[in-house]
N, C-alpha and C positions, 0 to 999 in steps of 0.2 A: 822388587816390585816397584813399578812406576805408576804415578797417578796423573793422568792427563785429562784436561778438560777440552774436548774437541766439539765445536759446534754446539756449545752449551751443555753437553753431557759428559759426565766424569766417567773415565774408564780406568781400571786397575789392570795393568798389563805386566806380564812377567818377561822383562827384557833387561839387557845389560844396560847401565847408564850411558855408555858410549854409543849405543845403537842409534843410527841415524833416524831422525824423527819420521822421515819418508817411509821407512820400512815399518815402524811402529804404527803409523796411520794405515798403510795398506795392509799389512799382514796381521796385526793384532787387533786394530779397531774395525778393519773390514771396509774401509772407505777408499775405493780404488780410482776415484777421479783424479787425485793427485798422481802424476806420472813420473816415472824414472826416465831421465833423458841421458845425462852425461855422468852423473855421480861426483862432479867436481865444482858445482855451483855456477856453471858457466851458462847453460842453455836456458834455465828458468822454467822447464817443464814442471818442476816440483814445487813451485811458488805456493805458499801458504801464507796467511796473516797470523802473526803472534802478537797479541795485544794490539792489533790494528795495523802493524807494520809488515810489509811484504819481506819474506825470508825464503831462502832456498832451502827446503827441508831436507834435502840430501847431505847438507853439510852441518846441520845442527844436531847435536846429541840430544837424545830424549831428556837427559838431566838438565839441559838448559831450557826446556820447554815446561818442566814441572812447575805448576802454580800459576801458569799464564793461560790466557785464553787463546786457544787455536781455532782458526776457522779455515775450512777447506772449501772447495768449489761446491761441495754438497751443502754447505751452510750458508752459502752467499744469498741465496733466494730466501724470503722471509714470507712465512704464512701462505706459501703456494704461489706467491707472486716472484717472478724473476727480478734479480738485481738489474738496475738500468743498464749496466754494461752487458749483462747476459742478453737482454732484449736487443740492445744495439748490435750485438754479434749476429743475431738471427736476422734483423732487419737489414743489415748491410752484407749479408752472406759472407762473413769473414772466413770461416774455416773451410779448408780443403780436405786434408786428411783428418785434421782436428787433434791430433796428438798433443800438440803444444798448447792448445787453446785454454785449457783449465788454468795452466800457470800464467799464460798471457792475461786472461781475464782478471785473475787475482792481482797481478801486477798493475793493470790499468785501474781497477777499482780502487787500489791504494793511492795511486797518482791522483785520481779525480777527487778523492776525499781531501788530499792535501792541497791540490791545485785544481779547483773546479773548472778553470778555463786555461788549460796549459797551451803554450805556444808549441810550434813545431820543434823548436830547439829544445824545450823542456821534455817533450815526448821522446825526442832522440836521445837525450841524456838519461831520462829516468826508466824507459822501457827498453831494457837490454836483453829481453827474452829473444830467443832464436826461433824462427819459424822456417823450417827447411822448405816448405811449399812456396815461401816468398809472399804471404799475404799482408805484408807490411803496409801497403797502401789502403787495403780495406780496414786493417786495424786503425790506421790514422783517421779515416773517414768515420769509423764508428766512435772514436774518442771525441772527434769534433761535434759529432751529432749529439752525443750526450752532453757535451759542454754547452752546446747552443740551444738545448731543450729548455 
């Protein structure tokens, strides 16, 4: 039995300790905003925050997340108000298919928390999520809009 705190709520789930956190979040906790993309921590579709740091949940075992605060895309908004990155995504019409966007938003939210005014070079080095639709220019515009707000 694993005990996970996801978006401020504690969940006792019956999984093996080496179960990827992604599957525990989706299948056991029931939060499906975090997506499976590649399964090898390359694409970033599965990005969540653990104790405020962005991680690729497909490569983190449940055992490594116990006792930590996990935030998914569903927990990013607070009190019914979208996170500033979520709002920028809407304002700048970032998503096309949208599949990678939850992970991308989580990565960007973490970047802006660390570096409120990132340069293009910092964005390039920190945001390594892959968008197959190629919305990288809109992503950059949304990041700069939040940084300059």
